[in-house]
Phi, psi and omega in degrees: 000130176265344180287164179274076183258129177253128171280125175255118187262130173221139181220336187219160185316315180297337182288326193294322177294336185272334180272333185304314180294328178293315178297317179298320180291324177296315178301318180296318180291326178297323178293340178265006175105002179294143178261007177291132178233166180222158172234115182276119182248114176260119182283340183081017179300315167258126195233349178267165187299320184295328184262352186219294189301317179301323183291319178301314183294313186288328182269001179070027178279129180294162177300139181300147172290329181220139173228114182287334178058043186290333176069200186279170180157177176290170178306313183292320180296315179295315181301312183293320180296319179293316180299315180297316181295317182288322176301317179300317179297314182294324178294329179278321186209098188281140175259170178278331185203147176252116180257115178248155181229147172071215191212030179272175182303321180300323180301308181294313186297316181289328176298315180297313181299320180295310183297325178299333180256012176077019176266124182295153184239134172242136186243112174280125185083029177291154171089354179282144185217135172257337185076005183257100184284355175281348179271124175306325181296325179293320177296316180301314184287327178294314180296315180301312182292335178293338183237014180277143177270317185230135185245125173255112191253157183260344188204164175293329177298318178295319177301315180298317180302315182293317179296322177298328179274003173097011179280132181286152181303329184290351180252358182251126180235109181277099189250338185111205192234110182295330179296327177287328171306311181297318181297311183294324180291336185249006185303323181278355180256357182300144185217154181298140171288159185297339182269007185304309181289320182301321179273359179055048181280143177230140180307132177077006184241013179215168175238163176242140179230136168224134177221130176209354181293139181308319182297335182264329192241346185283331178262125184302320182297317180294316181295318179297318178299322180293310184293329176290321177294322179293312181299317180290316185291339183271009167055046177069004173290147176298139175240108182278122188237090172292122192265115175296144180308323179296318181291325183301325181300318180282322181301328180298338180273352191263149165231153181097017175289126183304147185294332182280356174272116186258104182280127179227166178292158172307137187261146172299167187302309186293321180289319181297315182287337170296316178300315182295313184301326185260006182278154172291326179187169181233137173244123189207166166237016178274149174276313185298322181297327179295332176288317180293318178296324178300315181289326180274355179072028182260129177304139184223134177242120183257119182274066177214162179267353182206166176214143174273001180237066185298336180296335178290339177267312184285331182247322190267205188260007187269148170227138175280121182261328184098177183262000176278114183304332182296339182278353182284322185303311179301323179293317178295327177298319177298315180300311183290337176281354180078022185250019179293146184295154176261115182269172172234176184263130181299156180303140175068013170270066193239006180088006183242016184294318180302319179296318179297316182299314184294321178296322178291319177302317178300319180293317181295327184260007182295000000 
C-alpha cells in the first residue's frame, strides 16, 4: 500500500471505547482534506454480542474491515492465532503503521507481528505500569512498550515510566485519555438498563460492582468472601453486579450470595455507564472503570493491591482497598458517612484526545 493507511487494532471490550474517538477524528480530518486512512482490524478476542457487538453499535464504530474471529482459547492459543492472522494480512496488504490500544492480548500480538515485518507501532495508553507480573495485562503492556515506536500517553505517571525505561522525549506524546473522549461524547446518551424498574433502583441509593481479576474470581472461596463482604458492608442497599463471563464460571459453584447483590448480564456501554453515573459508589477490580468514575465524580473502591492508573487515586475518586475482603468495610463506612474524598479530573482528560492523536499521526506519516 502506498497510501497513508493506519491499522487500528481492537480485540476486546476495553479496546472499543479507546478506538472510537480516533476513528471519529480521522473521519473529521478526512472531511477537511486529510489523506490519512485507516483499516479497522477486529481480532475477535471478544466475540459475543455483549462483549463486542453492542459496543460497536452504541459507540458508532463502523464494521471492521477485517475480523480474524480468533475466539476463545488459552493465552498462548489466542496470541498465536492473532499473530498468524495479522501477519497474513500484512503480507497480503501492508499498512504504514499499526495503532494498538490498551493492554489486551490483541495489543501485544499485533505489535509483535507488525514489528517483525518492519511496520512501525504506535501504542495508545502506553507507559502505564502496575508492577504486578501476575496480571496478564502487565505482561502485555510491558512487551508492547518494549517494541513500540510512538507512545500516546494518558498521564504524567506514564510519561515518567517511559522516560525511566529509556524512551526519548521525541517518541512520547502526552495526549490524554481516549476512553474519556468516549465517555464525554456519550454522557447525554446514557440510558437506563431494562431492569432499572424491576430492581427498584433509585439514583444515589445503590452501588455497582464488577469483578473479573483471576486473584478475585477464580477461587470459589475468595469470590464468596468478597461478595459476602460487599453484601454485608452495603447495608442492604442494592448492589448491581454485571457478571463477566470469567466470573460467572465461579459464581455457578457458589451458594450464600447475599440477597441484596443483584446479578445481571454484562451491560452495553450506555446502560453500564448510566448505572455508574447514578450510583452511590462503585466496587471494582477494573482499571478503566476507575477512570470513568473519576471523571463522573463517583466514589470508587478498587479491590486490588496495585493500580496502573495511580492518577485515579492521587487526583481522582478512587481508593485502593486490596484483595482482603475485610478491608472493604472501613471504606464503605467512610462512604456511608458521606466523607468520601472529592476528586478532580486529570490533565488533558477533556474529550479531545482523539483529535490530538490523529494530528500527530498525520505529522508522523507526512
